GUKESE-332690 format. One record per residue (C-alpha): x, y, z. Coordinates in pm, whole numbers, plus 50000, padded with zeros to 5 digits. Example, Ala and Ser with C-alpha at 12.3 -4.5 7.8 and 13.67 -1.06 7.14 Angstrom:
// GUKESE-332690
512304955050780;513674989450714;
//
This chain:
// GUKESE-332690
557743544165874;558143581565890;555153602165821;554453639665787;551123656565817;550883691765688;548003713865824;547093743165587;544493771165654;542943785065339;541303816865475;539813827165140;537973793865085;537453788365468;538883753365444;541423731965644;543673709765422;545573680765571;548053663665364;549643629865463;553163622365344;555093590065411;558703579265344;558343553165090;561933557264975;564793565465206;564703603965305;561973608865038;558503618465150;555693609864910;552303624264909;549743597365013;546503617265039;544953652065086;541763658565261;539823691765268;537513701065548;535003731165598;536593753665850;533333758366024;532743721066063;536193716966209;535603745866446;532213729566569;534073696466611;536693713366825;534063728767043;532543694967092;535523678267209;538463656067083;536383624567016;534203644366771;537263660766613;538743626266560;535543614666392;535353644566177;538943642966060;539023606465984;538103594665634;538613564065412;541873578765304;543093595865605;543003569965903;546113572166113;546643550266425;545103563566736;548253576766889;549153595766569;545573609166549;545793621266907;548793641866821;547123654966504;544063664566698;546213684066953;547903703066669;544653711066489;543303725766811;546493745866869;546423755466497;542993769966529;543753789366839;546543807166664;545523832066408;549183839766284;549983805166165;548933794865814;550433761265781;552103735266020;553883703465981;553703673666211;556453647266186;555613612666322;557433580266331;555923546066381;559133535766576;558123561366846;554523544766836;555983510566883;558243520867176;555293537867346;553293505967315;556123484867446;556323506867758;552613501567823;552973465067796;555983464068049;553833485768293;551033460968269;553133430368324;554693446168625;551243453268771;550153415968739;550953391369018;552233360368837;551043336369125;547583351669123;547113348868743;548213311568756;545883303969040;542973321468851;543783300868543;543853267568743;540723275168950;538403245968871;535263261969015;532523270368770;529323288668815;526273265368845;523943289968693;526023290368390;526153252268374;522333249568414;521863273068110;524083251967905;522283220167951;520503206067648;516933209267674;514373187767490;513433205667171;509883200067035;510013198566663;507633189166395;510043163966241;509303128066340;512043101266324;510943065866227;512863039466407;514313010666191;513233025265868;516243011765700;515142975865780;518102968566006;515522947266213;515902917465985;519492914066026;520702886066254;523542891266488;
//
């Protein structure tokens, strides 16, 4: 899905506005949500670092995937560093996100030694301490079980 995020600085009201659009119909972007943030809070979050900024910008309505959010955070930081820009558009595509994830999976698979992985899976050794912890211990309870309460004693075999 293609998405567009529009960042708008409202200098008069001291607000940052983020609008999220998505391509619901071919070549037509529809507004999904609009979030407004106090400019001072965003500036403080930028000063504290990217993780704090992500936490500040994410809401119930605006919660893009991490890879998209990383891009938005970078753009918000550069947006605040520049005084001459009043609005900025960020175009993102989920196809790019999936291609990036596929590259990471391929890199991880190349790093793994198949024989070592199989040997680890087939390894039959277990930790004795773990087995000792798993043993069933006698549990003291206030319930008492009466043997042969059903009267099965009287039945001849």
